[in-house]
DRENVEX-745425 format. One record per residue (C-alpha): residue number from 1; residue in three letters; x, y, z. Coordinates in Angstrom, 3 decimals, always signed. Example, Ala and Ser with C-alpha at 12.3 -4.5 7.8 and 13.67 -1.06 7.14 Angstrom:
<sites>
 num residuo       xx       yy       zz
   1     ALA  +12.300   -4.500   +7.800
   2     SER  +13.670   -1.060   +7.140
</sites>
This chain:
<sites>
 num residuo       xx       yy       zz
   1     MET  +11.343  -71.824  -80.797
   2     SER  +11.816  -68.156  -80.007
   3     LEU  +14.134  -66.423  -82.451
   4     ASN  +16.767  -63.858  -81.495
   5     LEU  +18.211  -61.703  -84.261
   6     LYS  +21.720  -62.640  -83.167
   7     ASP  +20.898  -66.258  -84.119
   8     LEU  +20.962  -65.168  -87.768
   9     LEU  +24.552  -63.981  -87.507
  10     ALA  +25.779  -67.589  -87.642
  11     PHE  +25.064  -67.575  -91.408
  12     SER  +26.948  -65.863  -94.231
  13     ASN  +24.840  -66.005  -97.401
  14     ILE  +21.531  -64.496  -96.205
  15     VAL  +18.461  -63.477  -98.194
  16     ILE  +15.498  -61.617  -96.666
  17     GLN  +12.196  -62.179  -98.466
  18     CYS   +8.829  -60.487  -98.008
  19     HIS   +5.564  -61.609  -99.539
  20     ASP   +4.579  -61.055 -103.168
  21     ASN   +2.959  -57.693 -103.916
  22     PRO   +4.568  -56.314 -100.730
  23     ASP   +2.882  -53.727  -98.549
  24     ALA   +4.476  -51.075  -96.367
  25     ASP   +4.713  -53.379  -93.338
  26     ALA   +6.584  -56.055  -95.295
  27     LEU   +8.975  -53.487  -96.786
  28     ALA   +9.603  -51.887  -93.393
  29     SER  +10.245  -55.210  -91.656
  30     GLY  +12.696  -56.462  -94.267
  31     PHE  +14.425  -53.075  -94.373
  32     ALA  +14.922  -53.083  -90.583
  33     LEU  +16.265  -56.648  -90.625
  34     LYS  +18.710  -55.831  -93.423
  35     TRP  +19.862  -52.781  -91.432
  36     TYR  +20.502  -54.941  -88.365
  37     LEU  +22.459  -57.558  -90.294
  38     GLU  +24.585  -54.929  -92.025
  39     LYS  +25.378  -53.340  -88.653
  40     ASN  +26.789  -56.727  -87.725
  41     GLY  +29.019  -57.155  -90.762
  42     LYS  +26.670  -59.158  -93.001
  43     SER  +25.716  -58.410  -96.616
  44     PRO  +22.155  -59.734  -97.034
  45     ARG  +19.894  -59.311 -100.057
  46     PHE  +16.322  -58.110  -99.628
  47     VAL  +13.894  -59.470 -102.243
  48     TYR  +10.305  -60.255 -103.145
  49     GLY   +8.773  -62.309 -105.944
  50     GLY   +5.413  -62.611 -107.644
  51     LYS   +3.968  -61.679 -111.018
  52     PHE   +4.541  -57.936 -110.767
  53     ALA   +6.891  -55.401 -109.211
  54     ALA   +5.428  -53.003 -106.613
  55     SER   +3.766  -50.071 -108.363
  56     LYS   +1.358  -48.520 -105.828
  57     SER   +2.329  -44.861 -105.586
  58     ASN   +2.776  -44.705 -101.814
  59     LEU   +5.036  -47.791 -101.843
  60     VAL   +7.160  -46.478 -104.725
  61     LEU   +7.628  -43.228 -102.799
  62     MET   +8.451  -45.164  -99.622
  63     ILE  +11.126  -47.220 -101.387
  64     GLU  +12.652  -44.157 -103.053
  65     ASN  +12.526  -41.674 -100.169
  66     LEU  +13.746  -44.084  -97.485
  67     ASN  +16.366  -45.712  -99.738
  68     ILE  +14.996  -49.222  -99.217
  69     PRO  +17.285  -51.596 -101.182
  70     VAL  +14.630  -54.133 -102.117
  71     GLU  +14.808  -56.193 -105.332
  72     TYR  +12.019  -57.715 -107.409
  73     VAL  +13.161  -61.194 -108.519
  74     THR  +11.709  -64.129 -110.415
  75     GLU  +14.605  -66.492 -109.666
  76     LEU  +16.906  -66.852 -106.695
  77     GLU  +20.123  -68.788 -106.280
  78     LYS  +19.815  -71.077 -103.264
  79     PRO  +21.044  -69.140 -100.177
  80     GLU  +22.436  -70.548  -96.958
  81     LEU  +19.629  -68.798  -95.037
  82     LEU  +16.297  -67.415  -96.229
  83     VAL  +14.363  -65.244  -93.762
  84     THR  +10.737  -64.507  -94.616
  85     VAL   +9.303  -61.366  -93.018
  86     ASP   +5.609  -60.445  -92.656
  87     CYS   +4.773  -63.879  -94.078
  88     GLN   +5.420  -67.584  -93.556
  89     TYR   +7.468  -69.814  -95.839
  90     GLY   +5.294  -71.949  -98.077
  91     GLU   +2.203  -69.725  -97.950
  92     SER   +0.350  -69.055 -101.198
  93     ASN   +1.240  -65.338 -101.200
  94     VAL   +4.996  -66.007 -101.010
  95     THR   +7.011  -67.192 -104.002
  96     LYS   +8.751  -70.367 -102.855
  97     PHE  +12.521  -70.246 -103.209
  98     ASP  +14.772  -73.106 -102.092
  99     ALA  +17.200  -72.470  -99.233
 100     GLU  +19.476  -74.524  -96.995
 101     ASN  +17.901  -73.011  -93.874
 102     ILE  +14.639  -71.139  -93.274
 103     ALA  +13.648  -68.574  -90.638
 104     VAL  +10.306  -66.793  -90.211
 105     ILE   +9.498  -63.425  -88.640
 106     ASP   +5.788  -62.607  -88.794
 107     HIS   +2.676  -61.357  -86.999
 108     HIS   -0.086  -63.291  -88.760
 109     GLN   -1.856  -66.411  -87.507
 110     VAL   +0.211  -69.565  -87.994
 111     SER   -1.109  -71.290  -91.113
 112     GLY   +1.088  -74.405  -91.242
 113     SER   +4.293  -75.879  -89.868
 114     LEU   +7.031  -73.422  -88.946
 115     PRO  +10.805  -73.893  -89.226
 116     ASN  +12.814  -74.216  -86.024
 117     MET  +13.936  -70.600  -86.323
 118     ASN  +10.763  -68.521  -86.027
 119     GLU   +9.324  -65.527  -84.230
 120     VAL   +5.588  -65.228  -84.871
 121     ARG   +3.640  -62.836  -82.639
 122     SER   +0.061  -63.117  -83.858
 123     ASN   -1.278  -60.665  -81.284
 124     TYR   +0.802  -57.800  -82.742
 125     GLY   -0.726  -55.350  -85.203
 126     SER   +2.255  -55.340  -87.538
 127     CYS   +5.464  -57.170  -88.345
 128     ALA   +7.166  -53.782  -87.989
 129     THR   +6.374  -53.968  -84.278
 130     VAL   +7.848  -57.469  -84.056
 131     MET  +11.054  -56.145  -85.639
 132     ALA  +11.115  -53.155  -83.285
 133     GLU  +10.845  -55.488  -80.283
 134     LEU  +13.517  -57.865  -81.643
 135     LEU  +15.876  -54.921  -82.161
 136     LYS  +15.154  -53.712  -78.631
 137     LYS  +15.952  -57.197  -77.324
 138     GLU  +19.411  -56.875  -78.926
 139     GLY  +19.928  -53.467  -77.296
 140     ILE  +19.498  -51.573  -80.572
 141     ASP  +17.402  -48.404  -80.870
 142     TYR  +15.679  -48.180  -84.251
 143     ASN  +15.610  -44.397  -83.802
 144     GLU  +19.362  -44.373  -84.541
 145     ASP  +18.362  -44.188  -88.215
 146     VAL  +15.471  -41.895  -89.145
 147     ASN  +14.703  -43.912  -92.288
 148     ILE  +14.347  -47.111  -90.255
 149     ALA  +12.131  -45.369  -87.674
 150     THR  +10.006  -43.841  -90.445
 151     ALA   +9.624  -47.164  -92.249
 152     LEU   +8.613  -49.038  -89.086
 153     TYR   +6.148  -46.317  -88.107
 154     TYR   +4.582  -46.289  -91.576
 155     GLY   +4.440  -50.080  -91.672
 156     LEU   +2.462  -50.091  -88.418
 157     LEU   +0.294  -47.183  -89.571
 158     THR   -0.795  -48.921  -92.768
 159     ASP   -1.174  -52.428  -91.353
 160     THR   -3.458  -51.222  -88.552
 161     ASN   -5.692  -49.042  -90.736
 162     GLY   -4.195  -45.760  -89.585
 163     PHE   -3.647  -47.098  -86.026
 164     ALA   -7.374  -47.915  -85.819
 165     GLU   -6.688  -51.597  -85.105
 166     ILE   -3.987  -51.186  -82.468
 167     SER   -4.502  -53.084  -79.226
 168     HIS   -1.155  -54.516  -78.096
 169     PRO   +0.951  -52.143  -75.973
 170     SER   +4.067  -52.890  -78.059
 171     ASP   +2.239  -51.485  -81.089
 172     LYS   +1.333  -48.413  -79.071
 173     ASP   +4.968  -47.997  -78.025
 174     LEU   +6.125  -47.992  -81.661
 175     ARG   +3.389  -45.520  -82.545
 176     ASP   +4.235  -43.183  -79.676
 177     PHE   +8.043  -43.335  -79.588
 178     ALA   +9.238  -43.730  -83.190
 179     ALA  +11.273  -40.648  -84.203
 180     TYR   +9.985  -40.625  -87.775
 181     ASN  +10.320  -38.058  -90.574
 182     THR   +7.007  -36.203  -90.549
 183     ALA   +7.323  -34.907  -94.113
 184     ASP   +7.764  -38.432  -95.476
 185     ILE   +4.781  -39.804  -93.570
 186     VAL   +2.556  -36.942  -94.751
 187     LEU   +3.659  -37.564  -98.338
 188     PHE   +3.073  -41.323  -98.163
 189     LYS   -0.343  -40.922  -96.523
 190     ASN   -1.496  -38.463  -99.163
 191     SER   -0.475  -40.703 -102.056
 192     ASN   -2.693  -43.588 -101.054
 193     LEU   -6.040  -42.992 -102.783
 194     SER   -6.632  -43.569 -106.497
 195     ARG   -9.537  -42.147 -108.519
 196     GLU  -11.076  -45.618 -108.696
 197     GLU  -10.972  -45.913 -104.897
 198     LEU  -12.607  -42.494 -104.566
 199     VAL  -15.523  -43.789 -106.641
 200     ILE  -15.774  -46.879 -104.382
 201     ALA  -16.003  -44.659 -101.293
 202     GLY  -18.693  -42.451 -102.822
 203     ASP  -20.782  -45.395 -103.984
 204     ALA  -20.615  -47.063 -100.559
 205     LEU  -21.746  -43.928  -98.735
 206     LYS  -24.664  -43.515 -101.157
 207     HIS  -26.033  -46.924 -100.101
 208     ALA  -25.472  -46.610  -96.333
 209     LYS  -28.095  -48.232  -94.041
 210     TYR  -29.063  -46.541  -90.752
 211     ASN  -30.469  -47.757  -87.425
 212     ASP  -32.107  -44.817  -85.650
 213     THR  -32.858  -46.746  -82.437
 214     TYR  -29.172  -47.283  -81.618
 215     ALA  -27.719  -44.519  -83.840
 216     TYR  -25.470  -46.694  -85.972
 217     SER  -24.863  -47.302  -89.670
 218     VAL  -23.752  -50.371  -91.651
 219     VAL  -22.175  -49.988  -95.100
 220     GLU  -20.845  -52.441  -97.668
 221     ALA  -17.991  -51.299  -99.924
 222     LYS  -16.675  -52.983 -103.030
 223     PRO  -13.298  -54.790 -102.665
 224     CYS  -10.616  -52.181 -101.993
 225     ASP   -7.543  -51.318  -99.952
 226     PRO   -8.360  -51.566  -96.196
 227     ASN   -7.456  -47.895  -95.762
 228     ILE  -10.418  -46.963  -97.961
 229     LEU  -12.763  -48.642  -95.472
 230     GLY  -11.288  -46.395  -92.790
 231     ILE  -11.920  -43.298  -94.924
 232     ILE  -15.561  -44.329  -95.428
 233     SER  -15.952  -44.993  -91.677
 234     ASP  -14.539  -41.589  -90.756
 235     MET  -16.932  -39.840  -93.133
 236     LEU  -19.928  -41.780  -91.787
 237     LEU  -19.149  -40.769  -88.228
 238     GLU  -19.501  -37.107  -89.194
 239     VAL  -23.219  -37.666  -89.836
 240     ASP  -25.123  -36.174  -86.868
 241     SER  -27.378  -39.224  -86.389
 242     VAL  -24.515  -41.770  -86.507
 243     LYS  -22.623  -42.501  -83.279
 244     THR  -21.210  -45.900  -84.308
 245     CYS  -20.610  -47.461  -87.711
 246     LEU  -19.480  -50.663  -89.391
 247     VAL  -18.042  -50.657  -92.921
 248     TYR  -17.172  -53.961  -94.557
 249     SER  -15.877  -55.347  -97.832
 250     VAL  -16.372  -58.906  -99.094
 251     LEU  -13.094  -60.243 -100.502
 252     PRO  -12.444  -63.632 -102.135
 253     PHE  -10.868  -65.005  -98.952
 254     GLY  -12.764  -63.171  -96.221
 255     VAL  -14.505  -60.018  -95.025
 256     LYS  -12.524  -56.965  -93.986
 257     ILE  -14.270  -54.669  -91.471
 258     SER  -13.731  -51.140  -90.187
 259     VAL  -15.463  -49.844  -87.049
 260     ARG  -15.812  -46.346  -85.603
 261     SER  -17.421  -44.931  -82.458
 262     CYS  -17.738  -41.406  -81.065
 263     VAL  -19.515  -42.311  -77.792
 264     LYS  -17.883  -43.686  -74.661
 265     GLU  -20.559  -46.368  -74.297
 266     VAL  -19.133  -48.245  -77.310
 267     LYS  -15.428  -49.014  -77.611
 268     ALA  -14.694  -49.507  -81.292
 269     SER  -12.135  -52.184  -80.417
 270     GLU  -14.650  -54.172  -78.392
 271     LEU  -17.331  -53.913  -81.074
 272     ALA  -14.895  -55.069  -83.769
 273     GLY  -13.972  -58.040  -81.610
 274     TYR  -17.662  -58.881  -81.172
 275     ILE  -18.375  -58.694  -84.918
 276     ALA  -15.419  -61.003  -85.666
 277     ASP  -15.920  -63.366  -82.722
 278     GLY  -15.553  -66.993  -83.783
 279     LEU  -14.961  -65.992  -87.397
 280     GLY  -11.591  -64.262  -87.264
 281     GLY  -10.149  -61.417  -85.234
 282     GLY  -10.768  -57.751  -84.503
 283     GLY   -9.346  -54.998  -82.347
 284     GLY   -8.107  -51.435  -82.164
 285     HIS   -8.724  -48.642  -79.708
 286     LEU  -11.572  -46.559  -78.326
 287     VAL  -12.767  -44.755  -81.443
 288     LYS  -11.190  -46.672  -84.345
 289     ALA  -10.907  -50.398  -84.921
 290     GLY  -11.029  -53.080  -87.573
 291     GLY  -10.830  -56.786  -88.177
 292     PHE  -11.074  -59.682  -90.574
 293     LEU  -13.581  -62.546  -90.854
 294     LYS  -12.219  -65.607  -92.646
 295     LYS  -14.256  -67.140  -95.456
 296     ASP  -13.670  -70.736  -94.345
 297     LEU  -14.773  -69.980  -90.764
 298     ILE  -17.898  -68.192  -91.986
 299     GLU  -18.838  -71.222  -94.073
 300     GLN  -18.043  -73.625  -91.217
 301     LYS  -20.590  -71.744  -89.079
 302     GLY  -23.239  -72.468  -91.713
 303     THR  -23.390  -69.084  -93.461
 304     SER  -23.214  -69.074  -97.252
 305     TYR  -20.455  -66.880  -98.613
 306     ASP  -22.559  -64.612 -100.805
 307     THR  -23.400  -60.912 -100.633
 308     ASP  -26.897  -61.267  -99.152
 309     CYS  -25.834  -63.722  -96.428
 310     ILE  -22.827  -61.615  -95.434
 311     LYS  -25.058  -58.542  -95.279
 312     ALA  -27.465  -60.401  -92.972
 313     LEU  -24.540  -61.547  -90.817
 314     MET  -23.139  -58.014  -90.419
 315     ASN  -26.514  -56.419  -89.679
 316     GLY  -27.504  -59.229  -87.334
 317     ARG  -24.352  -59.007  -85.237
 318     MET  -24.585  -55.218  -84.974
 319     GLU  -28.189  -55.349  -83.817
 320     LYS  -27.562  -58.154  -81.322
 321     TYR  -24.552  -56.301  -79.862
 322     PHE  -26.674  -53.301  -78.894
 323     GLU  -29.697  -55.320  -77.778
 324     THR  -27.739  -57.547  -75.382
 325     SER  -25.356  -55.040  -73.720
 326     GLU  -26.084  -53.635  -70.240
 327     ILE  -24.335  -50.444  -69.095
 328     ILE  -23.612  -49.609  -65.426
 329     TYR  -22.235  -46.286  -64.172
 330     ALA  -20.504  -46.870  -60.812
 331     GLY  -20.225  -44.286  -58.065
 332     ILE  -23.671  -42.765  -58.683
 333     LYS  -25.783  -44.812  -56.281
 334     ASP  -25.526  -47.867  -54.031
 335     GLU  -26.011  -51.181  -55.805
 336     ASP  -28.945  -53.393  -54.828
 337     ILE  -27.063  -56.458  -53.527
 338     SER  -30.014  -58.846  -53.417
 339     GLY  -28.903  -61.756  -55.570
 340     TYR  -25.257  -61.221  -54.662
 341     GLU  -23.187  -63.468  -52.377
 342     LYS  -20.358  -62.485  -50.082
 343     TYR  -16.776  -63.512  -50.908
 344     LEU  -13.417  -63.106  -49.201
 345     LYS  -10.060  -62.894  -50.911
 346     HIS   -7.492  -65.698  -50.663
 347     GLU   -4.081  -64.725  -49.352
 348     VAL   -2.275  -64.097  -52.640
 349     MET   +0.807  -62.038  -53.437
 350     VAL   +0.271  -58.937  -55.548
 351     GLY   +2.311  -55.874  -56.403
 352     TYR   +1.642  -52.241  -55.666
 353     VAL   +3.116  -48.867  -56.537
 354     LYS   +2.514  -45.516  -54.867
 355     CYS   +1.659  -43.094  -57.673
 356     LYS   +3.583  -40.265  -56.039
 357     ASP   +6.775  -42.351  -56.384
 358     ILE   +6.641  -42.083  -60.176
 359     ALA   +5.110  -38.660  -60.801
 360     SER   +4.304  -35.424  -59.007
 361     PRO   +0.869  -35.087  -57.370
 362     GLY   -1.557  -33.338  -59.686
 363     SER   +0.055  -34.603  -62.883
 364     LYS   -1.845  -36.767  -65.339
 365     VAL   -0.377  -40.113  -66.369
 366     MET   -1.444  -43.008  -68.556
 367     ILE   -0.759  -46.542  -67.344
 368     ARG   -0.027  -48.743  -70.371
 369     THR   -0.838  -52.396  -69.837
 370     LEU   -1.749  -55.450  -71.890
 371     GLU   -5.398  -54.901  -70.930
 372     GLY   -5.395  -51.324  -72.225
 373     ASP   -4.479  -47.780  -71.248
 374     VAL   -5.767  -46.335  -67.950
 375     ASP   -5.682  -42.561  -67.359
 376     ILE   -5.329  -41.290  -63.790
 377     VAL   -4.464  -38.107  -61.924
 378     VAL   -1.574  -38.640  -59.494
 379     GLU   -2.504  -37.997  -55.870
 380     ASP   -0.702  -38.651  -52.584
 381     ASP   -3.216  -41.315  -51.593
 382     VAL   -3.554  -43.195  -54.916
 383     TYR   -1.907  -46.588  -55.350
 384     ILE   -1.618  -48.856  -58.383
 385     VAL   -2.245  -52.542  -57.681
 386     ILE   -0.763  -55.226  -59.976
 387     ASN   -2.987  -58.273  -59.585
 388     VAL   -2.380  -62.014  -59.915
 389     GLU   -2.214  -62.107  -63.720
 390     GLY   -0.591  -58.708  -64.178
 391     GLU   -3.839  -56.761  -64.530
 392     ILE   -3.668  -53.190  -63.225
 393     TYR   -6.103  -50.992  -61.340
 394     PRO   -5.856  -47.825  -59.203
 395     ILE   -7.060  -47.775  -55.588
 396     LYS   -7.252  -45.205  -52.811
 397     GLU   -4.809  -45.649  -49.922
 398     SER   -7.620  -46.111  -47.389
 399     LYS   -9.145  -48.991  -49.382
 400     PHE   -5.715  -50.480  -50.023
 401     GLU   -4.943  -50.598  -46.312
 402     ARG   -8.245  -52.347  -45.604
 403     SER   -7.650  -55.019  -48.252
 404     TYR   -3.875  -55.622  -48.355
 405     LYS   -0.912  -56.169  -46.052
 406     THR   +2.465  -54.918  -47.261
 407     SER   +5.293  -57.455  -47.475
 408     ASP   +9.103  -57.344  -47.533
 409     GLU   +9.215  -60.135  -50.123
 410     PRO  +10.685  -59.112  -53.512
 411     TYR   +7.993  -58.589  -56.117
 412     THR   +7.885  -60.861  -59.188
 413     TYR   +5.708  -59.733  -62.092
 414     PRO   +3.488  -62.525  -63.529
 415     GLY   +2.381  -60.863  -66.776
 416     GLU   +3.532  -60.849  -70.396
 417     TYR   +3.987  -57.111  -71.053
 418     SER   +5.772  -55.043  -68.451
 419     PRO   +3.400  -52.167  -67.556
 420     SER   +4.645  -48.620  -67.994
 421     VAL   +3.560  -45.100  -67.146
 422     ILE   +3.494  -42.312  -69.711
 423     ASP   +3.463  -38.707  -68.544
 424     SER   +0.562  -37.091  -70.424
 425     LYS   +2.294  -33.697  -70.604
 426     SER   +5.884  -34.609  -71.503
 427     GLY   +5.173  -37.907  -73.267
 428     LYS   +8.006  -39.594  -71.364
 429     LYS   +7.691  -43.288  -70.623
 430     TYR   +8.635  -44.822  -67.266
 431     GLU   +8.706  -48.526  -66.428
 432     LEU   +6.410  -49.329  -63.512
 433     LEU   +8.039  -52.483  -62.175
 434     PRO  +11.184  -50.859  -60.671
 435     TYR   +8.848  -49.095  -58.232
 436     ALA   +6.704  -52.149  -57.438
 437     LYS   +6.623  -53.673  -53.957
 438     SER   +4.863  -56.773  -52.655
 439     ALA   +1.640  -56.974  -50.723
 440     ILE   -0.594  -59.806  -49.551
 441     ALA   -4.239  -59.662  -50.552
 442     GLY   -6.660  -61.431  -48.272
 443     GLY   -9.045  -61.077  -45.430
 444     GLY  -10.557  -57.628  -45.145
 445     GLU  -14.260  -56.988  -45.361
 446     GLY  -14.608  -58.798  -48.695
 447     ILE  -16.945  -58.161  -51.585
 448     TYR  -20.408  -59.006  -52.820
 449     ALA  -20.405  -60.695  -56.215
 450     LYS  -22.592  -62.512  -58.716
 451     VAL  -22.048  -64.295  -62.008
 452     ILE  -23.312  -62.443  -65.066
 453     ASP  -25.068  -64.160  -67.969
 454     HIS  -24.842  -61.362  -70.567
 455     ARG  -22.501  -58.561  -71.686
 456     VAL  -22.073  -55.889  -69.020
 457     LYS  -20.135  -52.642  -69.403
 458     VAL  -19.103  -50.978  -66.136
 459     PHE  -17.810  -47.421  -65.931
 460     THR  -15.845  -47.654  -62.673
 461     SER  -15.508  -44.907  -60.110
 462     TRP  -11.774  -44.632  -60.823
 463     ASP  -12.142  -44.338  -64.619
 464     PRO  -15.586  -42.917  -65.521
 465     ASP  -14.639  -42.390  -69.184
 466     LYS  -13.809  -45.997  -70.116
 467     TYR  -15.838  -49.103  -69.354
 468     TYR  -14.623  -52.521  -68.273
 469     LEU  -16.342  -55.350  -70.117
 470     GLY  -17.812  -58.396  -68.454
 471     LEU  -18.825  -61.460  -70.454
 472     PRO  -21.070  -64.367  -69.458
 473     GLY  -19.317  -66.282  -66.681
 474     ASP  -17.463  -63.228  -65.344
 475     TYR  -18.413  -61.614  -62.020
 476     LEU  -19.991  -58.307  -61.126
 477     ALA  -18.466  -57.239  -57.815
 478     VAL  -19.335  -54.623  -55.181
 479     ARG  -17.145  -53.621  -52.236
 480     THR  -18.864  -54.307  -48.904
 481     ASP  -17.534  -51.034  -47.508
 482     ASP  -18.735  -48.979  -50.505
 483     LEU  -21.837  -50.253  -52.302
 484     SER  -21.412  -47.701  -55.083
 485     ASP  -17.989  -49.128  -56.016
 486     ILE  -18.959  -51.625  -58.725
 487     TYR  -16.550  -53.391  -61.049
 488     ILE  -15.949  -56.473  -63.195
 489     ILE  -13.735  -59.435  -62.229
 490     ALA  -12.864  -61.910  -64.972
 491     LYS  -13.940  -65.502  -64.271
 492     ASN  -10.408  -66.982  -64.263
 493     ILE   -9.093  -64.277  -61.930
 494     PHE  -12.077  -64.501  -59.583
 495     GLU  -11.679  -68.251  -59.153
 496     LYS   -7.980  -67.822  -58.321
 497     THR   -8.474  -65.092  -55.758
 498     TYR  -11.836  -65.416  -53.968
 499     HIS  -13.801  -67.883  -51.858
 500     LYS  -17.217  -67.640  -50.242
 501     GLY  -17.167  -65.800  -46.952
</sites>
């Protein structure tokens, strides 16, 4: 079931528990939950177990500077309610304490059965983000308390490898709108590297492997904190012959990866997802990303879990990624449509917003959606279309009028994350849906389209700096009234919205 924080207020004796050997995300999440409960008249304890108390310098500073009232315990008297944060009750990294009732707040993949009271958002980069969203749902602004905002921000920062692995818009919102204490964050960030970890970074860089054909590097590092992989990646990218890099570390339970890119033809987030495909998960943003490949999944795919086999796996996936990716730059020349078929759009309800209704013409805005951020310049004749599954794309007024009919029907948004617009100059965020109106897609002159059987990256005419990825089974589409306007349509969306014409 979905958990609301107010559900916890029905209990009196409450204990919040994070995982053993807690990290910044676990500390931040428990701290924010304790703050919420205390605001509502409760007196919860915040604890963690395990063999040792937290001693990493950045975490000790975090606890002290932000006044986080967390306790290290080896025993716990049975509470009425135990809430685990950034972990799931019964997992091997959580000391098991008995309780009358259990609740779980987490962002990891579900590993077993969950109690009835749970809120697990596995597509979020941090549990801190889950807590921020749960507080927002209760009408509470975490920025009311600078220590809470700082803790949540730092929890997200560390759990996403310095924001390198952010992909969900809720994570981006916490990153962009937390009113944190800058001095504390700078202090915590600069207390994160030990002398031993410095040696690990230097040794890894000394043994870097390079591919001159595709200008990338692959490096193995000894087991270390994930942030160290990010440091190694950043240093590699400063080499003049390296445009993309993969740094990985083989751990007892899986392989942690860090990815960087400094060219628009490779999104770090997409490459990380490709490396981890079928073996775990990966993501991030354009230039920085990361991921994790699970040991059991690697072995299930028939790869032995030893250093040489993992090295072959990493190098093989990197090479295959570059060898099998096609890149198309739209708007440069007309597409050769031999091999394409003509399709017409079904009559389906979509939403649309006139850009000039939300910002002044000439201003730059970023549209934040579940599919990613889209940068546009506001013009009188630019519209934003919200398609059948909530996906967003800009369109010129003339093309809109040829493809859509406006409707007086109220607009209902079908997606998960409500899209927003962020003014690039002021940083202010505006919700898009209050401005959305309904339109009927259908008819028009249609499109030419064909199924693709390999990875295709299309730089569209409306966003020439970021590509849209097509995978086997998706469609490459061309407008019949503009053969240079090429774009990708996902298979599931295409089948819902088009028929042969």
